[in-house]
C-alpha positions as CSV (number, residue, x, y, z in Angstrom):
1,M,79.5,-33.9,160.0
2,A,81.2,-32.4,163.1
3,Q,84.8,-33.6,163.1
4,P,88.2,-32.6,165.1
5,T,90.0,-32.3,162.1
6,I,88.2,-29.3,160.1
7,P,90.3,-26.4,160.3
8,L,89.3,-23.3,161.9
9,L,89.8,-21.1,158.9
10,S,89.8,-16.7,159.3
11,E,86.0,-15.3,159.3
12,A,84.4,-18.6,159.3
13,I,82.0,-19.3,161.2
14,Y,81.6,-22.9,163.4
15,H,79.5,-25.1,165.9
16,I,82.1,-26.1,168.9
17,Y,81.6,-28.9,170.7
18,T,83.3,-30.8,173.8
19,H,81.8,-33.1,176.4
20,A,83.3,-34.6,179.7
21,N,85.5,-38.0,179.9
22,G,82.8,-40.9,180.5
23,S,80.4,-40.2,182.8
24,E,81.8,-37.0,184.5
25,N,80.3,-33.3,184.8
26,L,82.5,-30.5,183.5
27,F,80.3,-28.4,186.3
28,R,79.6,-29.5,189.8
29,E,78.4,-25.6,191.0
30,D,77.3,-22.5,190.1
31,E,81.0,-21.2,190.6
32,N,82.7,-23.7,188.1
33,Y,80.4,-22.1,185.2
34,Y,81.3,-18.6,185.9
35,Y,85.1,-19.5,185.8
36,F,84.8,-21.6,182.8
37,L,83.3,-18.4,181.5
38,R,85.9,-16.1,182.9
39,K,88.8,-18.8,181.3
40,Y,86.7,-18.5,178.3
41,S,86.8,-14.6,177.3
42,E,90.6,-14.6,178.5
43,Y,91.4,-17.2,175.9
44,I,88.5,-17.4,173.1
45,H,87.3,-13.9,173.1
46,P,90.6,-12.2,171.0
47,V,90.5,-14.6,168.4
48,A,86.9,-15.2,167.7
49,E,83.4,-13.8,167.9
50,T,81.0,-15.3,169.6
51,F,77.1,-15.5,168.7
52,A,75.8,-18.3,171.4
53,Y,77.1,-20.9,174.0
54,C,75.3,-23.2,176.6
55,L,77.3,-24.7,179.3
56,M,76.0,-28.1,180.5
57,P,76.6,-30.0,183.5
58,N,78.6,-32.5,181.1
59,H,78.7,-30.6,177.6
60,V,79.5,-27.4,176.5
61,H,78.2,-26.0,172.7
62,L,79.5,-23.0,171.4
63,M,78.7,-21.0,167.8
64,I,82.1,-18.5,166.8
65,R,83.1,-16.7,163.9
66,V,87.2,-16.7,163.8
67,R,88.4,-12.8,163.8
68,G,90.3,-11.8,160.7
69,E,93.7,-12.6,159.8
70,E,94.9,-9.2,160.8
71,E,93.5,-9.2,163.7
72,L,94.7,-12.6,164.9
73,V,98.2,-11.9,163.5
74,A,98.5,-8.4,166.0
75,F,96.4,-10.5,169.3
76,F,99.9,-13.7,168.6
77,R,102.5,-11.0,168.2
78,S,101.3,-9.0,170.9
79,K,101.8,-12.2,173.5
80,K,105.0,-13.9,171.4
81,P,106.8,-10.8,169.4
82,N,109.3,-13.5,168.0
83,L,106.9,-15.9,167.2
84,Q,107.1,-17.7,163.2
85,G,104.7,-19.7,161.5
86,F,101.6,-17.0,161.3
87,Q,100.8,-19.3,158.4
88,N,99.4,-21.9,160.8
89,L,97.0,-19.6,162.6
90,G,94.4,-22.4,162.7
91,G,96.8,-24.5,164.5
92,L,97.3,-21.5,166.9
93,I,93.7,-20.9,167.4
94,R,93.1,-24.7,168.5
95,Q,96.2,-24.2,170.9
96,Q,93.8,-21.0,172.6
97,F,90.9,-23.6,172.5
98,S,93.7,-26.4,174.6
99,N,94.5,-23.7,176.7
100,L,91.0,-22.9,177.6
101,F,90.2,-26.8,178.5
102,N,93.7,-27.3,180.2
103,G,93.6,-24.5,182.5
104,Y,90.0,-25.2,183.4
105,T,90.6,-28.6,184.1
106,K,94.0,-27.5,186.1
107,A,91.7,-25.3,188.4
108,Y,88.8,-28.0,188.4
109,N,91.4,-31.1,189.6
110,K,92.6,-29.0,192.1
111,R,89.3,-27.9,193.8
112,Y,88.5,-31.5,193.8
113,S,91.6,-33.3,194.5
114,R,91.3,-34.9,191.3
115,K,93.5,-36.0,188.8
116,G,93.6,-36.7,184.8
117,S,91.7,-35.1,181.8
118,L,88.6,-34.1,181.9
119,F,87.3,-33.1,178.3
120,T,87.1,-35.5,175.6
121,P,90.3,-35.3,173.1
122,N,89.9,-33.1,170.2
123,F,87.2,-30.7,170.5
124,K,84.4,-31.4,167.5
125,R,83.7,-28.6,165.0
126,K,81.1,-27.8,162.5
127,P,81.4,-25.4,159.7
128,V,78.4,-23.1,159.5
129,E,77.5,-22.4,156.2
130,S,74.1,-21.1,155.4
131,D,71.9,-18.6,156.7
132,S,68.7,-21.1,157.5
133,Y,71.6,-23.0,159.8
134,F,72.8,-20.2,161.5
135,T,69.7,-19.2,163.3
136,A,68.5,-22.6,163.7
137,L,71.9,-23.5,165.5
138,I,71.7,-20.8,168.0
139,A,68.3,-21.7,168.6
140,Y,69.6,-25.4,169.4
141,I,72.2,-24.0,171.5
142,H,70.4,-22.6,173.7
143,N,67.1,-24.8,173.5
144,N,69.7,-27.7,174.7
145,P,68.6,-27.3,178.1
146,V,65.3,-28.3,177.0
147,H,66.1,-31.1,174.8
148,H,67.8,-32.8,177.7
149,G,65.0,-32.0,179.9
150,F,66.8,-29.6,182.7
151,V,64.1,-26.9,181.8
152,K,61.1,-26.4,180.1
153,N,62.1,-23.0,178.3
154,A,65.3,-21.3,177.3
155,E,64.9,-18.6,179.4
156,E,65.2,-20.7,182.6
157,W,68.8,-22.2,181.9
158,R,71.4,-19.6,183.5
159,H,74.1,-21.0,181.7
160,S,73.5,-19.8,178.3
161,S,73.9,-16.8,175.9
162,Y,70.1,-16.2,175.6
163,H,69.8,-13.4,178.2
164,G,72.4,-11.6,176.9
165,Y,70.5,-11.6,173.3
166,L,67.4,-10.1,175.4
167,L,68.9,-7.9,178.3
168,D,70.5,-4.3,177.4
169,K,73.5,-4.8,179.5
170,R,76.8,-5.1,178.0
171,T,77.9,-8.4,176.7
172,K,80.8,-9.6,174.4
173,I,78.1,-11.8,172.3
174,A,77.8,-11.0,169.2
175,R,74.3,-9.4,169.9
176,E,73.6,-7.1,167.1
177,E,74.6,-8.9,164.5
178,G,73.0,-11.9,165.9
179,L,69.4,-10.5,166.4
180,Q,69.5,-9.0,162.8
181,W,70.1,-12.9,161.9
182,F,67.1,-13.0,163.3
183,G,65.1,-10.1,162.4
184,G,64.8,-8.5,166.1
185,K,64.0,-9.5,169.5
186,E,60.1,-10.6,169.1
187,E,61.5,-12.8,166.1
188,F,64.8,-14.2,168.1
189,V,62.1,-15.5,170.4
190,T,59.6,-16.8,168.4
191,V,61.9,-18.8,166.5
192,H,63.5,-20.2,169.9
193,Q,59.9,-21.5,171.1
194,Q,59.1,-23.0,167.3
195,L,62.3,-24.9,167.6
196,K,62.7,-26.0,171.0
197,K,61.1,-29.1,171.1
198,Q,62.9,-30.1,167.4
199,D,66.8,-31.3,167.3
200,V,67.4,-29.5,163.8
201,V,71.2,-30.2,164.8
202,S,73.0,-32.8,164.1
203,L,76.8,-33.5,165.6
204,D,77.1,-36.4,163.3
């Protein structure tokens, strides 16, 4: 079950999900998507590896693995040398997500002369605890635009990590490990095609 109170533990893998408040959209134009990814790289890449992401107009799906404790301590200490309480790494990681969402909201509000919160409070997360769920979740995230009727195939949606798996360009996606779980690029594509019409992941 996806819960906003599930702790974020070092080296654990999670499905992260957040949604816009009410009927609003998080992204109105392409630059919004690009800006969110830049802020994501700034705040989340130092504390977690990313296996998949998909930015939809009114919600966001992520699949991450929290970095190891030594990496986390080194990062937070580099930011705040006098910071105490590294035993609460989960809280510090949650704060990185809060910084991401709040920073994006601040820029979004300024751009569109808007006030107030943009994201629903307390993003949801669900642990990924099996090999089969690992690959199914990546395919689910990339196929989310298909499920919602925006496109017919995952490769048509520009605001996800799908193409990062298939192209040979540099990427911050954990591409090599992700492809190993599928068994290679061909199997990656096959699984995505097989699962594109199946809602195999529950957020409840």
